[in-house]
C-alpha positions in Angstrom: 21.5 -61.1 98.9 21.9 -58.7 101.8 22.8 -55.1 101.1 25.1 -52.8 103.1 24.2 -49.1 103.8 27.4 -47.1 104.0 27.2 -43.6 105.5 30.2 -41.2 105.6 30.5 -39.8 109.1 34.0 -38.2 109.0 35.9 -36.0 106.6 38.5 -37.4 104.2 40.5 -34.1 104.5 44.0 -35.0 105.6 43.6 -38.6 104.7 45.6 -40.7 102.3 44.9 -40.5 98.6 43.8 -44.2 98.5 41.3 -43.5 101.3 39.8 -40.5 99.4 39.6 -42.6 96.2 37.9 -45.4 98.1 35.2 -43.1 99.4 34.6 -41.9 95.9 34.4 -45.5 94.6 31.8 -46.2 97.3 29.8 -43.2 96.0 30.4 -41.0 99.0 31.3 -37.3 98.4 30.6 -35.5 101.7 29.7 -36.1 105.3 26.2 -37.5 105.6 26.1 -39.1 102.2 24.7 -42.7 102.1 25.2 -45.4 99.5 23.8 -49.0 99.3 25.9 -51.8 97.9 25.6 -55.5 97.6 27.4 -57.4 100.4 30.4 -58.7 98.3 34.0 -59.2 99.3 35.1 -56.3 97.1 32.8 -53.9 98.9 33.9 -55.3 102.3 37.5 -54.7 101.4 36.8 -51.1 100.4 34.9 -50.6 103.7 37.8 -52.0 105.6 40.1 -49.4 104.1 37.9 -46.5 105.4 36.3 -48.1 108.4 37.3 -45.0 110.6 35.4 -42.7 108.2 32.1 -44.6 107.7 29.3 -46.4 109.5 27.9 -49.6 108.0 24.5 -51.2 108.4 23.0 -54.3 106.9 19.6 -53.7 105.2 17.3 -55.9 103.3 
């Protein structure tokens, strides 16, 4: 199953609470943090919530 590498590139300061919570759920705490997750619909939904704060790459 493909994996997604999610990297936080912008700050969550000034964002909505649900966006800050989503970043935490993805395992991102600060700018530059990376996390790898399975490519599942739940993860895709979380990424869609914070798409303006993160970069996403597919990795094997």
